[in-house]
MDTraj code that builds the backbone (N, CA, C; nanometers):
import mdtraj as md
import numpy as np

residues = "MET ARG ILE PHE SER TYR SER ASP SER ILE GLN LYS ILE ASP LYS ALA TYR LEU ARG GLN SER ARG SER VAL GLU GLN LYS LYS ILE ASN SER GLU LYS LYS ILE ASP SER ASP GLY THR LYS VAL ARG LYS THR ASP GLU PHE VAL LEU SER PRO ARG VAL ALA GLU LEU GLN LYS PHE GLU GLU MET ALA LYS SER LEU THR GLU ILE GLN ASP ASP LYS ALA SER SER ILE GLY LYS GLN ILE GLU SER GLY LYS TYR SER VAL ASP GLY LYS SER VAL ALA ARG SER ILE ILE ASP LEU ILE GLY".split()
xyz = np.array([
    [-4.7550, -2.5236, -0.8873],
    [-4.6064, -2.5145, -0.9025],
    [-4.5553, -2.4454, -1.0205],
    [-4.4503, -2.3428, -0.9826],
    [-4.4210, -2.2577, -1.0556],
    [-4.2684, -2.3346, -1.1019],
    [-4.2302, -2.3086, -1.2087],
    [-4.0779, -2.3744, -1.2482],
    [-4.0241, -2.2725, -1.3198],
    [-3.9050, -2.2121, -1.2650],
    [-3.8154, -2.1095, -1.3220],
    [-3.7136, -2.1976, -1.4117],
    [-3.6911, -2.1054, -1.5066],
    [-3.5874, -2.1286, -1.5928],
    [-3.4699, -2.0987, -1.5702],
    [-3.3665, -2.1324, -1.6109],
    [-3.2070, -2.0742, -1.5736],
    [-3.2124, -1.9201, -1.6119],
    [-3.2714, -1.8777, -1.7268],
    [-3.2430, -1.7404, -1.7780],
    [-3.3328, -1.6571, -1.6660],
    [-3.4250, -1.6934, -1.6044],
    [-3.4908, -1.6103, -1.4859],
    [-3.4075, -1.5954, -1.3750],
    [-3.3438, -1.7130, -1.3380],
    [-3.2345, -1.6823, -1.2226],
    [-3.1394, -1.6097, -1.2584],
    [-3.0674, -1.6473, -1.3909],
    [-2.9675, -1.5347, -1.4226],
    [-2.9882, -1.3736, -1.4126],
    [-3.1332, -1.3801, -1.4458],
    [-3.1579, -1.2170, -1.4621],
    [-3.1871, -1.1775, -1.3270],
    [-3.2230, -1.2433, -1.2542],
    [-3.2329, -1.1784, -1.0989],
    [-3.1011, -1.1701, -1.0384],
    [-2.9749, -1.2458, -1.0707],
    [-2.8768, -1.2442, -1.0272],
    [-2.7949, -1.1279, -1.0835],
    [-2.8262, -1.1010, -1.2210],
    [-2.7827, -0.9984, -1.2818],
    [-2.8450, -0.8516, -1.2211],
    [-2.9660, -0.8689, -1.2057],
    [-3.0196, -0.7309, -1.1746],
    [-2.9880, -0.6885, -1.0076],
    [-2.9478, -0.7933, -0.9366],
    [-2.9082, -0.7810, -0.8255],
    [-2.7524, -0.7059, -0.8120],
    [-2.6655, -0.7852, -0.9061],
    [-2.5368, -0.7237, -0.9542],
    [-2.5520, -0.5659, -0.9864],
    [-2.6085, -0.5551, -1.0768],
    [-2.6146, -0.4035, -1.1173],
    [-2.6515, -0.3098, -1.0063],
    [-2.7668, -0.3351, -0.9192],
    [-2.8046, -0.2663, -0.8088],
    [-2.6751, -0.2172, -0.7130],
    [-2.6122, -0.3637, -0.6743],
    [-2.5066, -0.3269, -0.5895],
    [-2.3944, -0.2207, -0.6619],
    [-2.3351, -0.2797, -0.7782],
    [-2.2482, -0.1982, -0.8591],
    [-2.2690, -0.0387, -0.8468],
    [-2.3973, -0.0470, -0.8735],
    [-2.4600, 0.1184, -0.8873],
    [-2.4204, 0.1810, -0.7709],
    [-2.4607, 0.1149, -0.6498],
    [-2.4590, 0.1585, -0.5355],
    [-2.3047, 0.1686, -0.4911],
    [-2.2261, 0.0874, -0.5281],
    [-2.0956, 0.1099, -0.4580],
    [-2.0112, 0.1976, -0.5481],
    [-2.0664, 0.2523, -0.6844],
    [-2.0042, 0.3548, -0.7783],
    [-2.0659, 0.4781, -0.7116],
    [-2.1655, 0.4896, -0.6879],
    [-2.2414, 0.6328, -0.6188],
    [-2.1861, 0.6491, -0.4537],
    [-2.1531, 0.5567, -0.3931],
    [-2.0413, 0.5564, -0.2759],
    [-1.9529, 0.6228, -0.2881],
    [-1.8558, 0.5678, -0.3734],
    [-1.7511, 0.6128, -0.4280],
    [-1.7250, 0.7596, -0.4898],
    [-1.8129, 0.7998, -0.5557],
    [-1.8175, 0.9400, -0.6051],
    [-1.8401, 1.0433, -0.4970],
    [-1.9555, 0.9888, -0.4090],
    [-1.9974, 1.0600, -0.2914],
    [-1.8687, 1.1086, -0.2019],
    [-1.7866, 0.9756, -0.2074],
    [-1.6598, 1.0167, -0.0968],
    [-1.5410, 1.0926, -0.1874],
    [-1.5399, 1.0739, -0.2775],
    [-1.4631, 1.1649, -0.3869],
    [-1.4833, 1.2959, -0.3454],
    [-1.6139, 1.3492, -0.3436],
    [-1.6626, 1.4800, -0.3586],
    [-1.6385, 1.5642, -0.1912],
    [-1.5975, 1.6975, -0.2432],
    [-1.5727, 1.7720, -0.0950],
    [-1.6393, 1.8993, -0.1339],
    [-1.6558, 1.9722, -0.0519],
    [-1.7263, 2.1175, -0.0483],
    [-1.6108, 2.2193, -0.0201],
    [-1.5985, 2.3196, -0.0915],
    [-1.4844, 2.4228, -0.0893],
    [-1.5299, 2.5105, -0.0154],
    [-1.4792, 2.6194, 0.0537],
    [-1.4895, 2.7198, 0.1313],
    [-1.6324, 2.8063, 0.0883],
    [-1.6257, 2.8056, -0.0743],
    [-1.7174, 2.8720, -0.1041],
    [-1.8500, 2.8125, -0.1509],
    [-1.8439, 2.6746, -0.0728],
    [-1.9852, 2.6075, -0.1107],
    [-1.9825, 2.5239, -0.2246],
    [-1.8797, 2.5347, -0.3098],
    [-1.8940, 2.4562, -0.4480],
    [-1.8200, 2.3250, -0.4389],
    [-1.8741, 2.2215, -0.5029],
    [-1.8213, 2.0829, -0.4607],
    [-1.7105, 2.0588, -0.5925],
    [-1.6095, 2.0124, -0.5048],
    [-1.4820, 1.9786, -0.5902],
    [-1.4611, 1.7997, -0.5669],
    [-1.3836, 1.7785, -0.6351],
    [-1.3468, 1.6377, -0.6154],
    [-1.1798, 1.6200, -0.5404],
    [-1.1867, 1.5508, -0.4635],
    [-1.0530, 1.5207, -0.3894],
    [-0.9461, 1.5081, -0.4843],
    [-0.8356, 1.5303, -0.4253],
    [-0.7367, 1.4814, -0.5097],
    [-0.6272, 1.4249, -0.4364],
    [-0.5127, 1.3417, -0.4865],
    [-0.4107, 1.3093, -0.3967],
    [-0.3301, 1.4128, -0.3641],
    [-0.2513, 1.3967, -0.2481],
    [-0.1725, 1.5271, -0.2014],
    [-0.0483, 1.4231, -0.1485],
    [0.0606, 1.4989, -0.1764],
    [0.2089, 1.4491, -0.1635],
    [0.2488, 1.5383, -0.0773],
    [0.3106, 1.5424, 0.0699],
    [0.3397, 1.6376, 0.1364],
    [0.4916, 1.5870, 0.2176],
    [0.5662, 1.6324, 0.2062],
    [0.7026, 1.6223, 0.2623],
    [0.6979, 1.6585, 0.4040],
    [0.7589, 1.6056, 0.5148],
    [0.7756, 1.6314, 0.6317],
    [0.8628, 1.7394, 0.6352],
    [0.8523, 1.8221, 0.7457],
    [0.9790, 1.9052, 0.7929],
    [1.1172, 1.8266, 0.7946],
    [1.1015, 1.6998, 0.8506],
    [1.2362, 1.6617, 0.8488],
    [1.2842, 1.6285, 0.7114],
    [1.2122, 1.5816, 0.6140],
    [1.2745, 1.5582, 0.4865],
    [1.3275, 1.6839, 0.4309],
    [1.2345, 1.7948, 0.4231],
    [1.3054, 1.9349, 0.3867],
    [1.4479, 1.9619, 0.4594],
    [1.4599, 1.9322, 0.5766],
    [1.5648, 1.9648, 0.6488],
    [1.6847, 1.8873, 0.6201],
    [1.6676, 1.7524, 0.5620],
    [1.7567, 1.6625, 0.5380],
    [1.7994, 1.6841, 0.3939],
    [1.6888, 1.7554, 0.3123],
    [1.7496, 1.8162, 0.1677],
    [1.8295, 1.8965, 0.1695],
    [1.8283, 1.9948, 0.2720],
    [1.9140, 2.1250, 0.3082],
    [2.0428, 2.0851, 0.3212],
    [2.0567, 1.9848, 0.3986],
    [2.1804, 1.9261, 0.4729],
    [2.2418, 1.8539, 0.3444],
    [2.1621, 1.7786, 0.2803],
    [2.2247, 1.7467, 0.1528],
    [2.3234, 1.8241, 0.0574],
    [2.2419, 1.9464, 0.0196],
    [2.2608, 2.0624, -0.0613],
    [2.4168, 2.1173, 0.0205],
    [2.3984, 2.1193, 0.1163],
    [2.5207, 2.1641, 0.1882],
    [2.6514, 2.0449, 0.2051],
    [2.5970, 1.9519, 0.2093],
    [2.7088, 1.8267, 0.2137],
    [2.7732, 1.8395, 0.0462],
    [2.6922, 1.8896, -0.0525],
    [2.7382, 1.8571, -0.1797],
    [2.8423, 1.9961, -0.2201],
    [2.7817, 2.1211, -0.1717],
    [2.8820, 2.2183, -0.1630],
    [3.0109, 2.2096, -0.0800],
    [3.0006, 2.1156, 0.0183],
    [3.1715, 2.1100, 0.0850],
    [3.2208, 2.0237, 0.0128],
    [3.1740, 1.9303, -0.0678],
    [3.2617, 1.8332, -0.1367],
    [3.3154, 1.9082, -0.2355],
    [3.2666, 2.0324, -0.2867],
    [3.3265, 2.0749, -0.3896],
    [3.4281, 2.1627, -0.3200],
    [3.3934, 2.2276, -0.2120],
    [3.5132, 2.2966, -0.1427],
    [3.6217, 2.2082, -0.1347],
    [3.6081, 2.0914, -0.0734],
    [3.7124, 1.9901, -0.0347],
    [3.8026, 1.9765, -0.1385],
    [3.7233, 1.9701, -0.2652],
    [3.8046, 1.9077, -0.3998],
    [3.8742, 2.0232, -0.4274],
    [3.8477, 2.1618, -0.4191],
    [3.9501, 2.2619, -0.4785],
    [4.0661, 2.2489, -0.3681],
    [4.0551, 2.2010, -0.2227],
    [4.1489, 2.2213, -0.1185],
    [4.2478, 2.1044, -0.1517],
    [4.1943, 1.9994, -0.1850],
    [4.2705, 1.8785, -0.2223],
    [4.3671, 1.8984, -0.3084],
    [4.2835, 1.9470, -0.4172],
    [4.3454, 1.9789, -0.5571],
    [4.4806, 2.0894, -0.5554],
    [4.4711, 2.1696, -0.4545],
    [4.5572, 2.2936, -0.4190],
    [4.6741, 2.2189, -0.3569],
    [4.6472, 2.1584, -0.2650],
    [4.7689, 2.0751, -0.1575],
    [4.8199, 1.9716, -0.2647],
    [4.7668, 1.9111, -0.3634],
    [4.8379, 1.8196, -0.4543],
    [4.9404, 1.8732, -0.5282],
    [4.8808, 2.0171, -0.5825],
    [4.9772, 2.1050, -0.6576],
    [5.0993, 2.1292, -0.5852],
    [5.0847, 2.1440, -0.4533],
    [5.1701, 2.2038, -0.3885],
    [5.2790, 2.1173, -0.3696],
    [5.2308, 1.9675, -0.2911],
    [5.3018, 1.8686, -0.2880],
    [5.3979, 1.8541, -0.4160],
    [5.3410, 1.8225, -0.5394],
    [5.3983, 1.8034, -0.6730],
    [5.5028, 1.9270, -0.6795],
    [5.4879, 2.0315, -0.6723],
    [5.6119, 2.1332, -0.6802],
    [5.6987, 2.1467, -0.5508],
    [5.6810, 2.0585, -0.4420],
    [5.7788, 2.0450, -0.3393],
    [5.7474, 2.1407, -0.2449],
    [5.6642, 2.2445, -0.2695],
    [5.6407, 2.3767, -0.1740],
    [5.5584, 2.3579, -0.0668],
    [5.5129, 2.2141, -0.0317],
    [5.4139, 2.1681, 0.0812],
    [5.4944, 2.1328, 0.1887],
    [5.4626, 2.1939, 0.3123],
    [5.5502, 2.1385, 0.4086],
    [5.4485, 2.1235, 0.5205],
    [5.4890, 2.0062, 0.5743],
    [5.3768, 1.9544, 0.7217],
    [5.4815, 1.9849, 0.8498],
    [5.3726, 2.0734, 0.9207],
    [5.4506, 2.0929, 1.0853],
    [5.3975, 1.9752, 1.1636],
    [5.5007, 1.9022, 1.1888],
    [5.4902, 1.7843, 1.2978],
    [5.4034, 1.7850, 1.4006],
    [5.4361, 1.9083, 1.4818],
    [5.3943, 1.9570, 1.6010],
    [5.2320, 1.9605, 1.6032],
    [5.2102, 2.0293, 1.4772],
    [5.0686, 2.0647, 1.4366],
    [4.9790, 1.9511, 1.4070],
    [5.0147, 1.8453, 1.3370],
    [4.9676, 1.7066, 1.3112],
    [4.9269, 1.6558, 1.4480],
    [5.0485, 1.6417, 1.5407],
    [5.0319, 1.5615, 1.6639],
    [4.9406, 1.6054, 1.7345],
    [4.9240, 1.7550, 1.7652],
    [4.8038, 1.8310, 1.8251],
    [4.6864, 1.7935, 1.7713],
    [4.6579, 1.7822, 1.6540],
    [4.5342, 1.7471, 1.5841],
    [4.4979, 1.5950, 1.6234],
    [4.5833, 1.5194, 1.6209],
    [4.5420, 1.3834, 1.6472],
    [4.4980, 1.3529, 1.8044],
    [4.5724, 1.4184, 1.8826],
    [4.5676, 1.4307, 2.0245],
    [4.4033, 1.4798, 2.0458],
    [4.3959, 1.5914, 1.9652],
    [4.2634, 1.6592, 2.0011],
    [4.1725, 1.5834, 1.9490],
    [4.1733, 1.5043, 1.8426],
    [4.0572, 1.4034, 1.7752],
    [4.0386, 1.2913, 1.9247],
    [4.1543, 1.2216, 1.9397],
    [4.1554, 1.1069, 2.0254],
    [4.0817, 1.1585, 2.1692],
    [4.1184, 1.2758, 2.2240],
    [4.1030, 1.3129, 2.3395],
    [3.9568, 1.3937, 2.3593],
])
top = md.Topology()
chain = top.add_chain()
for i, resn in enumerate(residues, 1):
    res = top.add_residue(resn, chain, resSeq=i)
    for name in ("N", "CA", "C"):
        top.add_atom(name, md.element.get_by_symbol(name[0]), res)
traj = md.Trajectory(xyz[None], top)
């Protein structure tokens, strides 16, 4: 009968662990490699790609920002006209606009 000491068991566990960790590491390296069109091996890199919808939304956001500036200029101009008493409102025109918005 052979009696194993604790150190024998620990060494066996350690060897098994090392084999497994090397195998996992090799699989990770292999999965990260990719072959380029000219046949050279290259490592994969992370990519960040925006969908066309996001690009469209960004375009609209820029347009909205420019409209705000235009509206600010218009509001400032009307404010100055009101302060100087030169701004007049046509009641019929306002009523037509309200009816058009409702209808």
